[in-house]
N, C-alpha and C positions, 0 to 999 in steps of 0.2 A: 630615395626620392630625388629626382633630378632638379637642378637649379631652375630650369624653366617651369616645372610643375609648382615649385615653391613660390615662384613669382606670380603664377596665375592665381594660386590660392590667396596670396596676399592681396591681389587686386580685387578678388571677389569679396573678401572680408571687408576691405575698405569701402566697397560699394554698398554692402549691406549695412555697415555702420552709418553711412551717410543717409540711407533710406529709412533707418529705424529711429523713431523719436526716442531720445534719452528720457528715462524716468526722472521726474523732478523730485529732489530731496527737500524742497521748500515746503514748510508747514504753514498753515494760516496763523497769523499773529493773534495771540490771546487777548492782549490789551486790557488785562485786569491785574490788580495787585493782590498780594496775599491778604488774608483777613487781618485787620488792624488790632491785634491784641498780643501782649507779651507778658509772661509770668515770671515772678521771682518768689523765693521763699524768704520770709523774714521771721526767724524763730519758728513758732508754730503757725504763723499767719501766712496765708497765700495772698500775694498782691498781684492783681492783673491790671496792667495798663491797657486802656481802651482808647483807640484813635477815633476822634470825632471827624477829623479831616484837616485841611489846611487852607489858609487864606493868604493873600498877598497884602502886605501893608506898605504904604508909602513911607520911605525913609524920612520924609519931611515931618513926620509925626514925632520924630526923636528930638528932644530938647537938650540944651546945654552942651552942644557940640558944634562943629563947623563942617563945611563940606569936605575940606581936605582931610580932616581927621576921620570923618565918616567913611570916605572912600577908602582910606588906608585900612581901617578896621574891617570893613565889609569884604574888600578884595583879598585880604590875607586869609579869610575863612571861606573864600570862593562863594560869597553870598551876593545876590543881585542888588543892583542899585539902578534906578530909584525904587524898585519894588523888591521886597524881601519876603520870602515864604515864612509863615509862622504857623506852627502846628497848634491844634486844640486837642488837649488830652483830658481824660478822666481816669479815675483809679477805683478799682473794686477790691475791697479788703474782706477776705473770708477769714474770720477769727476762729472758726470752728463752732461758735455759738451765735454769731451775728454775721450778716452779709451787708456790708456798708459800702455804699457808692459815694465817692467824693466827686462832686460836680456831675452834671448830666449832659453837657454839651449844648449845642446851639439849636438843635433841630434844623429848620430851614429859615431861621430868622435872618441869616446873612448869606443866603444863596445856596446853590446845590453842592458846593465843595465841602460843606459841613453837614452835620446831622447824622453821623454814622455810628454813634455810641451804641444804640440799641442793636443794630445788626451785628456789630462786633462783639457785643456782650453775648448774644446768642451763639455766635461762632465760637466763642470761648467756653461755651458749655453752660451758660447761666440764662435764666429767664427773669424778666423784670419783676414778676410776682414773687420771686424768691428774695428780693431785696427788702430788708426790714428797716433800714435806716439810710437816708440820703443826707449827707452833710454838704453844704454849699460854701465855697470859699468866699464868694461875694455875689451880689445880685446884678451882675452884668448878664446880658442875654446869651452870650456864648458859653455861660456856665450853668444856666438854669432853664434855657429855652427847651431843652430836651426832657423836662419833667412831664410834658403833656404831648398827646398826639395832635394830628392836624385839626381835630375837632375840639381841642382844648379839654380832652378827657385825660385823667391821670394815667400815666404809664406805669406808675409804681403804687398799685392800689393798697398794698399792705405796709407801706413804708411811712415812717415818721420823717418829715423833712425838717432839718435843723439848720437855722441861720443865725448869724450874730444879731444881737439886739440892736446894735448901732446901724448895721446895714438895713435891717428890717425897718427901723424908724425913719431912716433917710429915704430909701427908695420907694417905700409904700405910702409916703406922705403926699397927698394931693397938693398941699401948699408948696412943698419943695419942688414938685413938678411944675407948678405954675410959675414959680420964681426962677426956675432954671433957664439958662440960655436956650434959644430955640433949637439949636443943633443937639442938645442933650435931652430934650423932652421925650423923644422916642424911647430912650433907655428906661425912663420911669414907667412908661406904658408896658414895655416888655416885662418888667419886673412884676407889675401888678397883675397882668394877664397870666403870667406863669404861676404866680402864687395863689390866684383866686380859687381854683378847685380844691387845693389843700387847706386853705383857710376855711372854706365852706364846710369841709368834712372834719375839721378839727385836727388834721394831721400836721399842720404847720406849727412848729414850735421854735422858740428863740433860746439862745444861750449867751453866757457872758464869758469873758476871758478866763482861761484856766479850767473850764468845765470839762469833765470826763464824759464824752459823748457815747462811748461804748468802752468796755474793758480794753485798755491798751491804746485808746485814741483820745488825745487831749487837744483842746482848742488853744492855739497860740496867737496872741495879738500880733498882727502884721499890717497895721493900718497905714493909710497914705494913698494907696491906689484907689481905695474907697474908704469911707469912714469906719466900716467894720470888717475890712478885708482880713481874713483869718487863714493862718497856716495850721496844719494838723500834725502833731507829733505822734508817731505810731511806734510802739515798742512791744516786742515779744522776746522773751528769754534773753534780754540784754541787747538784742539787735535793734537798731533804731533807724527810722526813716522820717524825714520831714517833708511833707507835701506842702510846698510853699506857694501854691496858687500862681498869681500873676506878678511875682516878684521880678521876673524877667520876661520881656517880650521879644527882645532882639539879642540872642545869645552871642552873636558875633561882635556886638558893641558893648553890652552892659556888664559883661564879666570883666573885660579889660578896663572899662570906664563906668564904674557903678554910679557915678554922678550924672550919667545921662538918663533923663526921664523920658516919658512918652506922653503924648497929648491926653491919653485916657486917664492919667493919674489926676485924681481930683485935688489932692494936696501934694503938689510936686515936691516941696521941701521935705515933708514927712515921708513920702515914698522913697526918696533918695536915702534918707537917714535909716529907714527900715531895711532897705536893700543892703546897705553897707554893714549894718549891724548883724544881719542874719548871715550874709556871706562870710564875714569874719568868724562867726561862731561855727558855721558848718565846716570851714576850712580847718579850724583848730580841732574840732571834734572828729573830723574825718567821717562824719555820719553820712549815710546815704540820703540823697535828695531826689525829690520828684517835682516837676514843674509843669503847669498846664500849657505853657507856650514854649517849652523846650523841644528840640527835635525828638520825635517819637522814638522810643517809648518814654523819653523824658526822664530817665533814671540815670543817676551817676553821682559824681562827687565834685566838690569845689576845691580847687587847688590854689593856694596863695602864691602869687608871683612877685610879691614885694611891692612896696610903695602904694598899698591900697588897691592893687590890681589882682585879678583872679583869672583862672581858666576853668572851663567846663570840661570834665573828664567823663565821657559816657561809659556806662558799664559795657562789658563784653557779652556777647550772646552766650547763653549757657543752657544746658539741659535742665529738665525738671523731673525729679528733684536733683539737686546738685550732688555729684558723687563725692564720697568721703575722700579726704586727702590721703595720699599714699606716701609714707615715709620710706625713703631709700637708705 
């Protein structure tokens, strides 16, 4: 092949390339996230974290701190200011004999970014009719709004709903609602509306501190955030998990500074004392922790950093069931 012929072929090829549109490798954007559930094994119990969604909270809601400290703590964890994202989580415990839901999410009480517990429960392989027990950490709307559908009909028709006696007496009291500051009165209505169908059917029950709500699940007093705010100690085959509810709303701030409270804490002093006590105990015991406002799936450990300060250590992603350890 002569040099001239090669040159002509190269010119023709270049012309054809210029005339032929290149195939696009670009795919349409999916713009959806994976289903919001994550599972771990705790002894013989299967724990499924369920993501209800996330909301943005104004950092001005945080108390007992200053703007300089707040900016430092938020920026070191790459968390936004003046708005910080806060997850809302729930937990499903399959003990083998009971299916227990801890909190039910917000439904649409606080806008479209929340209210996804039900769809994520179904994505995780469970139906609400299979739930036989619902335990509520406290009667704020983002923890019990998901008990009913949009028509205020129960979503968990076969479940007994268990709440602490103190929160029941506080939030369902019309007198307390009338005496409350105007900005807090809607929270009382949310609680009464959510409870009403289960009260009418007799499925609404109360418990006191230390009650065994199902085999392996015990109520632990954690008041301050609300009068009857409750954590749940879960144990199977010696493995332990504390579901601590709303002990922490701002992980970037409140682990390092447990003395920082939030506007939603009804008893600020008691909420701080409870947080410090439980964090100290969890760091010492190295027990697994779950929190309703920790970054999803909200499962991990508390590490003591000295001088009353702590860090949140999330669990690593793992398969189900976990493979047995191999000794080399």
